[in-house]
C-alpha positions in Angstrom: 84.2 72.3 136.2 85.3 70.9 132.8 88.6 72.2 131.4 87.7 73.0 127.8 89.9 74.3 124.9 88.7 76.1 121.8 90.9 75.6 118.7 89.6 78.2 116.3 90.5 81.2 114.1 91.0 83.5 117.1 94.2 84.9 115.7 92.9 85.6 112.2 92.6 89.4 112.1 89.0 90.2 111.3 86.0 91.0 113.4 84.0 87.9 112.5 86.8 85.6 113.6 87.1 87.5 116.9 83.4 87.6 117.7 82.8 83.9 116.9 85.7 83.0 119.3 84.4 85.4 122.0 80.8 84.1 121.6 81.8 80.4 121.8 84.0 81.1 124.9 81.1 82.8 126.6 78.6 80.1 125.7 80.9 77.5 127.3 81.4 79.7 130.3 77.6 80.0 130.6 77.3 76.2 131.0 80.1 76.1 133.7 83.3 75.4 131.7 86.8 76.7 132.4 87.8 77.9 128.9 91.1 78.5 127.2 92.1 79.0 123.6 94.3 76.5 121.8 96.6 77.3 118.9 97.6 75.4 115.8 100.7 75.3 113.5 99.8 76.6 110.0 100.5 73.9 107.3 101.6 74.3 103.7 98.9 75.5 101.4 97.4 72.9 99.0 97.1 75.5 96.3 99.4 78.4 95.4 99.8 80.8 98.4 98.2 84.3 98.2 101.0 86.9 98.3 103.7 84.8 99.9 104.3 84.1 103.5 104.8 86.1 106.8 106.0 89.6 106.3 105.9 89.4 102.6 102.3 88.5 102.6 101.5 91.4 105.0 103.4 93.9 102.8 101.5 92.5 99.7 98.2 93.0 101.4 99.1 96.6 102.4 100.2 97.5 98.9 96.9 96.2 97.5 95.0 98.9 99.5 96.6 101.7 97.6 95.0 100.5 94.4 91.6 101.5 95.6 90.0 105.0 95.1 89.2 105.6 98.8 90.6 108.7 100.4 94.3 108.3 101.4 93.6 109.0 105.0 91.1 106.2 105.1 93.6 103.8 103.5 96.1 104.8 106.2 93.5 104.3 108.9 92.9 100.7 107.5 96.6 100.0 107.6 96.9 101.1 111.2 93.9 99.0 112.1 95.7 95.9 110.7 99.0 96.9 112.3 97.5 97.3 115.8 94.9 94.6 115.7 96.6 92.0 117.8 97.8 94.4 120.4 94.4 96.1 120.7 92.0 93.1 120.5 93.7 89.8 121.6 93.5 90.8 125.3 89.6 90.8 125.1 89.9 87.0 124.3 92.4 86.4 127.0 95.3 85.6 124.6 98.6 87.2 123.9 101.6 86.5 121.7 102.5 83.3 123.5 101.0 80.3 121.7 99.1 77.5 123.6 99.7 74.2 121.8 98.2 70.8 122.8 97.3 71.5 126.4 95.8 68.8 128.6 92.0 69.2 128.6 88.8 67.4 129.3 87.3 68.5 126.0 88.9 70.1 122.9 86.3 72.0 120.7 87.4 72.6 117.1 85.5 75.6 115.7 83.6 77.6 114.9 84.5 79.4 111.7 86.3 77.8 108.6 88.5 75.5 110.7 88.1 72.7 108.1 88.7 74.9 105.1 92.0 73.2 104.1 92.0 73.9 100.4 92.8 77.6 100.5 95.7 79.9 99.8 96.0 81.6 103.2 99.4 80.8 104.6 98.0 81.6 108.1 96.0 78.4 107.9 97.1 76.0 105.2 96.7 72.3 105.5 97.0 71.9 109.3 96.4 68.5 111.0 95.8 70.3 114.3 92.7 72.0 112.8 91.3 68.5 112.5 92.1 67.7 116.1 95.4 65.8 115.5 98.1 65.7 118.2 95.7 66.9 120.9 95.8 66.1 124.6 92.1 66.1 125.4 90.0 63.3 126.8 87.3 64.2 124.2 87.4 65.7 120.8 84.4 67.5 119.3 83.7 70.3 116.8 81.2 73.1 117.0 79.6 74.7 113.9 82.8 73.9 112.0 82.9 74.8 108.3 84.8 73.7 105.2 84.1 77.1 103.8 84.6 76.9 100.0 86.5 73.6 100.2 84.4 70.9 98.5 84.7 67.1 98.3 85.9 67.6 94.7 88.7 69.9 95.9 89.8 67.4 98.6 89.9 64.7 95.9 91.8 66.9 93.4 94.4 67.7 96.1 94.8 64.1 97.1 93.8 64.6 100.7 90.4 63.1 100.8 91.5 59.9 102.6 93.6 61.8 105.1 90.8 64.2 106.0 88.4 61.2 106.3 90.8 59.5 108.7 91.0 62.7 110.8 87.3 63.3 110.9 86.7 59.7 112.1 88.9 60.5 115.2 86.2 63.0 116.4 83.9 61.9 119.2 81.2 64.3 117.9 81.1 66.5 114.8 79.0 69.7 114.6 79.0 71.7 111.4 77.2 75.0 110.4 76.4 74.5 106.7 75.2 71.9 104.2 78.4 71.7 102.2 80.4 70.9 105.4 77.7 68.4 106.5 77.8 66.6 103.1 81.6 66.3 103.2 81.4 64.8 106.7 78.7 62.4 105.8 80.5 61.4 102.6 83.9 60.8 104.3 82.6 59.2 107.6 79.2 57.8 106.8 77.9 59.7 109.8 75.3 62.5 110.0 76.8 65.5 111.8 75.0 67.8 114.1 74.1 71.2 112.7 74.5 74.3 114.8 74.6 78.0 114.0 77.6 80.3 114.4 78.4 81.5 117.9 77.9 85.2 116.9 74.2 84.2 116.5 74.0 81.7 119.3 75.6 83.9 122.0 73.2 86.7 123.0 75.6 89.6 122.3 72.8 92.2 122.4 71.3 91.0 125.7 74.4 89.9 127.5 77.5 91.7 126.3 78.0 94.8 128.4 81.0 96.0 126.3 78.7 97.2 123.4 78.3 101.0 123.7 74.8 102.5 123.5 75.7 105.0 120.8 78.2 105.9 118.2 79.5 109.4 117.3 78.0 109.3 113.8 74.6 109.5 112.2 73.1 109.0 108.7 75.3 106.3 107.3 75.2 103.0 105.6 77.7 100.3 106.4 79.6 98.5 103.7 81.2 95.4 105.3 83.7 93.4 103.3 87.3 92.7 102.7 89.3 95.5 101.0 88.6 95.7 97.3 86.0 92.9 97.2 83.4 95.3 95.9 84.1 96.1 92.3 84.2 99.6 90.9 80.8 99.1 89.2 79.3 97.7 92.4 80.7 100.7 94.3 79.2 103.2 91.9 75.7 101.7 92.4 76.2 101.6 96.2 77.3 105.2 96.1 74.3 106.2 94.0 71.9 104.5 96.5 73.6 106.1 99.5 73.5 109.6 97.9 69.8 109.2 97.1 69.1 108.4 100.8 71.4 111.1 102.1 73.8 108.6 103.6 77.6 108.5 104.0 79.3 105.2 103.2 81.2 103.9 106.2 83.4 100.8 105.5 84.2 98.2 108.2 86.6 95.3 107.7 88.2 96.8 104.6 88.3 99.8 102.3 86.3 100.1 99.1 86.3 102.5 96.2 83.1 104.2 97.5 84.4 104.6 101.1 83.7 107.9 102.8 85.2 106.7 106.0 86.9 103.6 107.3 85.8 102.8 110.8 88.6 101.5 113.1 87.0 100.5 116.4 87.0 97.5 118.7 84.8 94.5 117.9 82.1 95.4 120.4 81.9 99.0 118.9 81.5 97.3 115.5 78.2 95.8 116.7 77.2 99.3 117.9 77.9 100.7 114.4 75.7 98.0 113.0 73.0 98.9 115.5 72.9 102.5 114.5 73.4 102.1 110.7 70.5 103.1 108.4 71.2 99.9 106.4 74.0 97.4 105.5 75.5 96.0 102.4 77.8 93.0 102.9 79.3 90.1 101.1 80.6 88.3 104.3 79.1 85.6 106.5 79.6 87.5 109.8 78.6 90.8 108.3 75.3 89.1 107.5 75.1 87.8 111.1 75.8 91.1 112.6 73.1 92.6 110.5 70.7 90.0 111.8 71.4 90.3 115.5 71.1 94.1 115.3 67.9 93.9 113.2 69.2 95.9 110.3 67.8 96.2 106.8 70.6 94.6 104.7 71.5 93.2 101.3 73.8 90.2 100.9 76.1 89.9 97.9 76.8 86.2 97.1 80.0 85.5 95.2 80.7 82.3 93.3 84.1 83.3 91.9 87.4 84.1 93.5 87.3 83.4 97.2 83.7 82.4 96.9 81.1 82.7 99.7 78.2 81.0 98.0 78.2 77.7 100.1 78.3 79.3 103.5 76.3 82.5 102.9 73.5 81.0 100.9 73.1 78.2 103.5 73.1 80.7 106.4 70.4 82.9 104.8 68.3 79.8 104.0 68.5 78.6 107.6 67.3 82.0 108.8 64.5 82.2 106.2 66.3 85.2 104.7 67.0 84.0 101.2 65.3 87.1 99.8 68.1 89.3 101.1 70.5 87.9 98.4 71.2 90.5 95.7 70.4 88.8 92.3 71.9 91.8 90.6 73.7 94.8 92.1 71.3 97.0 90.2 68.5 95.7 92.4 70.2 96.6 95.7 67.7 99.3 96.4 64.7 96.9 96.2 66.4 94.5 98.6 67.3 97.1 101.2 64.0 98.8 101.0 62.1 95.6 101.6 61.4 95.4 105.4 62.5 92.3 107.3 60.0 90.8 109.8 62.5 90.2 112.7 59.8 88.7 114.9 60.0 85.6 112.7 63.8 85.6 112.6 64.1 86.0 116.3 62.0 82.9 116.9 64.4 80.9 114.7 67.4 82.2 116.5 65.9 81.6 119.9 65.1 77.9 119.1 68.6 77.4 117.7 70.2 78.9 120.9 68.3 76.3 123.0 69.7 73.6 120.7 73.2 74.9 120.9 73.2 75.1 124.7 71.7 71.7 125.1 74.1 70.2 122.7 77.2 71.6 124.3 76.0 70.8 127.8 75.4 67.2 126.8 78.9 67.0 125.3 80.5 68.4 128.4 78.5 66.0 130.7 79.6 62.9 128.8 83.4 63.1 129.1 84.8 59.6 129.7 
């Protein structure tokens, strides 16, 4: 049995980060590995930090929530969700407050998620050498579906870290990425073509295998609005509210509160999947919100953002790989047309099934070729 470590975003407090970590752990266990999570030391940010560090950053994020027009009790519910996240959900991953740095392993897997997104203002990540596999104690170093997020080759050059990142990438035995932007960076810096794999939330069969997902939720007639707090503008929220009202739906928010929020849903990550399963429809501007819509066969609309903390590289790429480019909202005023256009999930399921075979074969091969 191979001793395998996953170095990922397992301590980043959002459902997508949790589910991708949980999914990859279970895939590796499916192929007979003994799995543990590995931690990293956050580095200094290469661009100005967002809201300071540590407690100051947490307070700043909490205060932001009170700017939104959602009901006060839903804002408080969101704050409690963040406050209790680690205590409530880390145990499902088998981790606690004690960090696990550089353990001796047969294989260290970096990924999935935005592990290579080093030009960002999140002080929980920063420019960390360990996220590129440095200072590890493994016989073999690989990545799985790793992403540079909205970091581009131009940003690496502008921050004077392109050569450093190139050196680190060349230390990998095998590199797997999940999107074209990440693949182009790897090819440019190493001269090698990486493997492409889809995110573990798609590749692990949560619906078929995860017994922790409940069969029902105590709600009906709702749409899900899935995004970080305040990411949907007031104008976007007005249009979303208008659509929901026309359909007789409440607006339930998961992941963050928005101006059109009727209720913020604070549940465990497996219950989140159940809320997706029973939603009438979904609007999201996140990568994993899109994936959860897909695995639960929801009618959904995806909002692609090119400004701020943009999602255009990863979200556009994902939808293209799933033949779902028509779910992108060209204008928020057309959200009704997108949601009301039925998705043929028979086609999508065949794509996902093929990619699952590729993922399991890839990881099995990597585990079997440890020197």
